[in-house]
C-alpha positions in Angstrom: -8.9 4.3 -11.6 -7.2 3.8 -8.3 -4.9 0.9 -7.8 -2.3 -0.2 -5.3 1.1 -1.8 -6.2 3.5 -3.7 -4.0 7.1 -4.9 -4.7 8.8 -7.7 -2.7 11.9 -9.7 -3.1 10.5 -13.0 -1.8 13.7 -15.0 -2.0 11.9 -18.1 -3.4 8.2 -18.0 -4.1 7.8 -21.8 -3.7 9.5 -21.8 -0.3 7.4 -18.7 0.8 4.2 -19.3 -1.0 2.3 -19.0 2.3 3.8 -15.6 3.0 2.8 -14.3 -0.4 -0.7 -15.6 0.2 -0.7 -13.9 3.6 0.3 -10.6 2.1 -2.4 -10.9 -0.5 -5.0 -11.6 2.2 -3.9 -8.9 4.6 -2.9 -6.1 2.2 -4.6 -7.1 -1.1 -2.5 -4.9 -3.5 -4.0 -4.8 -6.9 -0.6 -5.5 -8.4 2.2 -7.5 -6.7 5.7 -7.6 -8.2 8.0 -10.3 -6.9 11.7 -10.6 -7.4 14.0 -13.6 -6.8 11.2 -16.1 -7.4 13.9 -18.7 -8.1 11.7 -20.9 -10.3 10.9 -21.5 -13.9 7.6 -20.0 -14.8 6.0 -23.4 -15.4 6.6 -24.3 -11.8 5.3 -21.0 -10.4 2.7 -21.9 -7.7 -0.3 -20.0 -9.2 -3.3 -22.0 -7.9 -3.5 -20.5 -4.4 -2.8 -16.9 -5.8 -5.5 -17.3 -8.4 -8.0 -18.4 -5.8 -7.2 -15.1 -3.9 -8.0 -13.1 -7.0 -4.6 -12.8 -8.7 -5.7 -14.3 -12.0 -3.2 -12.5 -14.2 0.6 -13.1 -14.3 3.5 -11.9 -16.4 6.8 -13.6 -15.4 10.3 -14.6 -16.4 11.9 -17.3 -14.4 14.8 -19.7 -14.2 15.7 -22.7 -12.1 17.1 -21.8 -8.6 18.1 -18.2 -9.2 16.7 -14.7 -10.0 13.3 -14.5 -11.6 10.7 -11.8 -11.7 6.9 -11.9 -11.7 4.0 -9.5 -11.9 0.8 -10.8 -10.4 -2.4 -8.8 -10.7 -6.1 -8.6 -10.0 -6.3 -6.3 -13.0 -5.9 -7.5 -16.6 -2.3 -7.4 -17.8 -0.6 -7.6 -21.2 2.9 -8.9 -21.5 5.1 -5.9 -22.4 8.4 -7.8 -22.9 11.7 -8.0 -21.1 15.4 -7.0 -21.6 18.5 -8.9 -20.8 20.6 -6.1 -19.4 24.4 -6.6 -19.6 23.7 -9.8 -21.5 23.9 -11.9 -18.3 21.2 -14.4 -19.5 19.4 -13.9 -16.2 15.7 -13.4 -15.6 16.0 -9.9 -14.0 13.4 -7.8 -15.8 9.9 -8.1 -17.1 7.3 -5.5 -18.1 3.5 -5.6 -18.2 0.9 -3.1 -19.4 -2.4 -2.3 -17.6 -5.6 -1.6 -19.5 -5.2 2.1 -18.6 -2.0 2.2 -20.6 0.4 2.3 -17.6 3.5 0.1 -18.1 5.0 -1.6 -15.0 8.6 -2.6 -15.0 9.8 -5.1 -12.5 13.6 -5.2 -11.9 16.0 -7.3 -10.0 19.4 -5.6 -10.2 22.4 -7.8 -9.4 23.5 -7.7 -5.8 27.2 -7.2 -6.9 29.1 -9.6 -4.6 31.1 -8.5 -1.6 34.0 -6.5 -3.0 33.2 -3.1 -4.5 35.9 -3.4 -7.2 35.2 -4.7 -10.7 38.8 -5.7 -11.2 38.6 -8.0 -8.2 35.0 -9.0 -8.4 33.3 -9.8 -11.7 29.8 -9.6 -10.1 30.4 -5.9 -9.1 31.3 -5.1 -12.7 28.1 -6.9 -13.9 26.1 -4.8 -11.6 27.6 -1.5 -12.9 27.1 -2.7 -16.5 23.5 -3.6 -15.8 22.8 -0.1 -14.4 24.6 1.5 -17.3 22.4 -0.3 -19.8 19.3 0.7 -17.8 20.5 4.3 -18.1 21.1 4.0 -21.9 17.7 2.4 -22.5 15.9 5.1 -20.6 17.9 7.7 -22.4 17.0 6.4 -25.9 13.5 5.2 -25.2 12.3 7.8 -22.7 9.5 6.1 -20.6 6.1 7.7 -20.1 3.1 6.6 -18.1 5.3 4.0 -16.4 6.1 2.6 -13.0 9.4 1.0 -12.1 9.6 -1.2 -9.1 11.9 -3.8 -7.7 14.9 -4.8 -5.7 17.5 -2.4 -7.1 20.1 -3.6 -4.6 21.2 0.0 -3.9 20.3 2.3 -0.9 21.1 5.6 -2.5 20.5 8.2 0.3 22.3 8.7 3.6 19.0 8.1 5.4 18.4 4.8 3.4 21.0 3.0 5.5 21.6 2.6 9.2 25.1 4.2 9.0 26.2 6.2 6.0 29.8 6.5 7.2 30.1 2.8 8.0 28.6 1.6 4.7 30.4 3.9 2.3 32.7 1.0 1.3 30.0 -1.7 1.5 28.4 -3.0 -1.7 24.9 -1.4 -2.0 25.9 2.0 -0.7 29.2 2.8 -2.4 29.4 6.2 -4.2 30.0 4.5 -7.6 26.8 2.4 -7.2 24.8 5.4 -6.2 26.2 7.4 -9.1 25.2 4.6 -11.5 21.7 4.3 -10.1 21.2 8.0 -10.1 22.2 8.2 -13.7 19.7 5.6 -14.6 17.0 7.4 -12.6 17.7 10.7 -14.2 17.9 9.3 -17.7 14.2 8.3 -17.4 13.3 11.3 -15.2 12.0 8.7 -12.7 10.5 10.0 -9.4 11.2 8.1 -6.2 7.6 7.7 -5.0 8.5 6.4 -1.6 10.6 9.4 -0.9 8.1 11.7 -2.5 5.6 10.5 0.1 8.1 10.1 3.0 10.8 12.8 2.2 12.9 12.4 5.4 13.9 10.0 8.0 15.4 6.5 8.1 13.7 4.0 5.9 14.7 0.4 5.4 13.3 -2.5 3.4 16.1 -5.1 4.0 17.7 -6.5 7.1 20.5 -9.2 6.9 19.9 -12.8 7.9 23.3 -12.6 9.7 21.9 -10.4 12.5 20.9 -12.5 15.5 18.4 -9.8 16.4 17.5 -8.0 13.2 14.9 -5.8 14.9 17.0 -4.8 17.9 20.1 -4.2 15.9 18.1 -2.5 13.1 21.0 -2.3 10.7 18.7 -2.0 7.6 19.0 -0.6 4.1 16.4 0.6 1.6 17.1 -1.6 -1.4 13.6 -1.9 -2.7 12.0 1.0 -4.7 8.9 2.3 -6.4 9.5 4.9 -9.1 7.2 6.6 -11.6 7.5 8.8 -14.6 6.8 12.6 -14.0 3.5 12.4 -15.9 1.9 10.1 -13.3 4.1 10.7 -10.2 1.7 13.3 -8.8 -1.0 10.6 -8.8 0.9 8.5 -6.3 0.4 8.5 -2.6 0.1 6.2 0.4 3.7 4.8 0.4 4.4 2.3 3.1 7.2 -0.2 3.9 5.8 -3.3 5.8 8.6 -3.8 8.4 6.5 -6.4 10.4 6.8 -8.9 7.5 10.5 -9.3 8.4 9.4 -11.0 11.6 7.1 -13.5 9.9 7.9 -17.2 10.1 10.8 -18.1 7.8 10.8 -14.6 6.3 12.5 -13.1 3.3 15.3 -10.7 4.3 13.3 -8.0 2.3 9.9 -6.6 3.1 7.2 -5.3 0.8 7.1 -1.7 -0.3 3.7 -0.3 -1.4 2.2 2.7 -3.0 -1.2 3.8 -4.5 -1.9 5.5 -7.8 -5.1 7.5 -8.8 -5.1 7.4 -12.5 
């Protein structure tokens, strides 16, 4: 069984329904994981997506904020969710394919602007969220699993436009990278994007604040696809769809894709 998977922080699925439909038409991933859908599940705009072949959905939503959804052409079974750090946010959902592969869709908290938990409660929540991810993976070691999502951390020096200039900027601080790495190692997760593209600058996010995002190119790789070691070797074809950042009324994130032969 070969299937493709994409992850995209859409920054409001109702506002950008047309962009999701465009991605479905142009790239047609078998599984599409969205973050920041910003809607309760009952108001999720499914009709157009179903018409494009995405008849299966597992989602957790809330009004105006957060929210994660897994849309699929392939049959899915709801595999639950966890409320990491007890935030009461819709930031995780899991689904299981018929081949037994579990897909985890995560939206890790951004963490605010100040990288100090004493001065910024949101930063502390982000670290606590990552710590609970680590503990969960440590005690319930995942297998035959794929983890995707906006993890809101660019871990490597070549995942940001300037390692030196971003060392004190939330999303690339050493303490965040340490926490993300600990969660990754606890589950023995393999970074599929970097398995396929081991070197060179890679970005999946460009700030809305940049007047010329493309020219300035001050990006960060915040969006990730990981897999457990038992299926990581079956992954290939990783891509980051930079042109989507230039679509009309875009998200500040772009889709990240990979394929699995299982």
